[in-house]
N, C-alpha and C positions, 0 to 999 in steps of 0.2 A: 149869764153865760150857760147856752144848751148844753144841756145832758139828757144821752139816752142810754137804755139799758139795752145790751147786743151779747147775742151768744158767742162764749169763745169755742175753740176746737174740742175742747174734752166735755163739751155738753155744760158746763156752770157758764154763770152771766159775769159781767162786769159793767162798767161805767163809761160811756164814751162821752169827752167836753170835745165836744166839734169845733167850740173855735180855736182850740189848741190840737187839735187833733192828737190827742194824748188819752190814756187809759188807765183806769184806776189798776187795772191787773194786766197779764199778758194775755193776747188775743189768741194764741197758741194753746190757751188753757188756766182758765185764773185758778182753779183749786190745784192744779197740777205746779203750778209756780209757787203758791202759798207752800204746799207741802215740801218742794224741794229747794229752796231760798231758805224757808224758816224754820218749818217745823223740824222735818229729818233731821236739821243741822243740828238744831237745838238737842232732839232726841238724844242723838248720838254722844252726845257732850255733857247728859245729865250726870252720868255715870251713878253712881249711887246717893249721891243728895237728895235730901228730903224736903227739902225748900229750896226754892228761887224766886229770883227776882226780874222781872222781865219790861224794857223800857220800849216802845214801840215809837217811833219817829213817824206817826201818818195813819193813824187809827183807821180812816178814811171809813170804808165798809162793814169795819169790825170782822172781816173773814178770818186774818191772822189771828185775830184774839179768841174766836171762835174755836178753830182748827187748835188753837194750843190748850185751851179749856181740854178739849176731848184728851188730846195726848194725856195732860193733870191727871184727868180719871184714869185713863188704860195705866199710866205708870203708878197712879197713888202717889202723885210728889203735889206738895202744898207749891203754888204760883202764885206770887203778888205783882201782878199786872198793871202798867201805868202808861196811858194812850194818849198821845198829844194830837189834837186834830183842830186846824184852823177854819175850816167849813165842813160842818158835820151833814151827814147826808140823811134826808127828808124820809120820812115815813114812807111815804108810797114808794121809794126808790129802792128803800129794802124790801118792802114784800114782794116788789119783781123780781128782785134779784133772787128770792127763794133758795136763800142757804141753808134753810132747815131741811133740805132733800139731801145736804150733804152727810148728816149724820141723824141717822134714825130715832137717837135718842133725846137729839140734841134742840127739838123746836123751841121748848120755853127757856132755856139756854139763850138761843138768840136773842128771842125777846128780851129778857132779864138783861144782857150784854146791855141792849139798846135802850132800853126803859131806863137805865139806873141813873140817877143825876148825874151832872157835871161836879166836878171839884170834891168829890166825897168817897172817901172809900169806900163800896159795897160788897157784898158776900154773895158770887152770883152760885158757889158752891162750896161746899166744905173744903174742897182742896183747891179753891181757884177765888180770890179777889181781887177787884179790877178798880182803878183810880182814872177816869176819863176829865181830860182837862183841855179846856175849848181855849188853843191859845196858839200864835205863831212860834214857830221854832225861832226866832230870832229876839222874841220877848220871854221865851221860856229861862229860867233861871236854874240852872245845873244845879243837882244833888249829889254831894261828894261822895263817893264810893259806895255806891247801894245796888247797882243792877248788876247781874249776872251775865245776860244776852241783852244785846241791843238790836232791835230789827229796825234797819233804817229802810221805809218803805216809803219815803216824799217820791212825788211825780219828779220825773228826771232831769237831768240837768240842761237839756232843749229848751224846754218850758218855765221850769224853774231856778235858774243856775242860784240864785241867792242862798237856797238850801244846802248847797252843798259846796260852801266853804271851808276855810279854816277856822275862823271864829264858831263857826256850828259845830265842827269836827272835835274843836276843844272842849266845849262843855261836855259833848258826849262822853270824851273820854276822862274826864272829871267825874262824870257820873258815874263810871264802871269801876266796879269791883277789882282789883287783881285777879287773875286769872279769869277775866270777862271776854266774852265773844261777842265782836262787832259781825251781824250779817247783812249784806245787801244784794240786791239783784243787778245792781248797776257793776260793768267792769274796765269803765273808763279808766285809762292810763292815769290822767290829770288826778283822778278822786281818788284812786289807788296810793298815788303818792305825797297828795294831802294828809291823807288819814296815817300814812307812815309819819310824815314830818310831825304829827302832834303826839306821836307815841306809840300807838297801834304798830303789831307785828303782823306784815299784812300776807297774803295767798289768794292765786285764783284758781279756783276749784269749777268743775264742771257746772255750766249752766243749767237750766230748766227748759224742756221741749220748744224749741227757736232761739235758744241764745246759749252763744259757746261758752262763756264764761261767766260767773260771777264772785263776787269779792267777799272773803273772811277775814276778820282782825282779831289780834289776842292782844290783853294788855299783861304784860308780865311784872313781876314785884319789883324790878329794876324800871323806874319811870322815866322816858324820855325829859 
């Protein structure tokens, strides 16, 4: 499958999968999209908590992980981060993306994120532990009542509809703590309805540059 590095509108880079005409991040700004959809929304909802757990469905380039680590150091909150990825990005691609430049103090941390082994918990920083799992979403076994935030950053329904199904969403819901938040860039009506059907209380929020809306869900104490 042909992949190449391209520059997005905000100057940050992403990977373009030519066979699918799909990008790992928005061409309107990879960094801006990650910050708007995931990091800022999580930051606004951490409140006074000193420790949180995050599940990322679609670890990909590690951009969301890297920016969440930056947030953890700034807020002095402990983050236990769990990332699922079926097709890890290679070292040459990671170097070409140059995400180190997005955080002046973070170059060594970005390398540690990607040098850390799979299927093991690794302390990247005193405020941040990372567990990367190389697996397809379909094969992953839910970890009940574990995560406070879910970053759902899979490739879009157009190219991988099997990742946006009720059975996948049921596993995500099962893994979410009561009070957890589900975040995704996708705003399709069917996705919103399916997430609601498994128990999330869904709402539309304003989207990142180039996108009108995104979705956020929450898990209440009264389960569906």
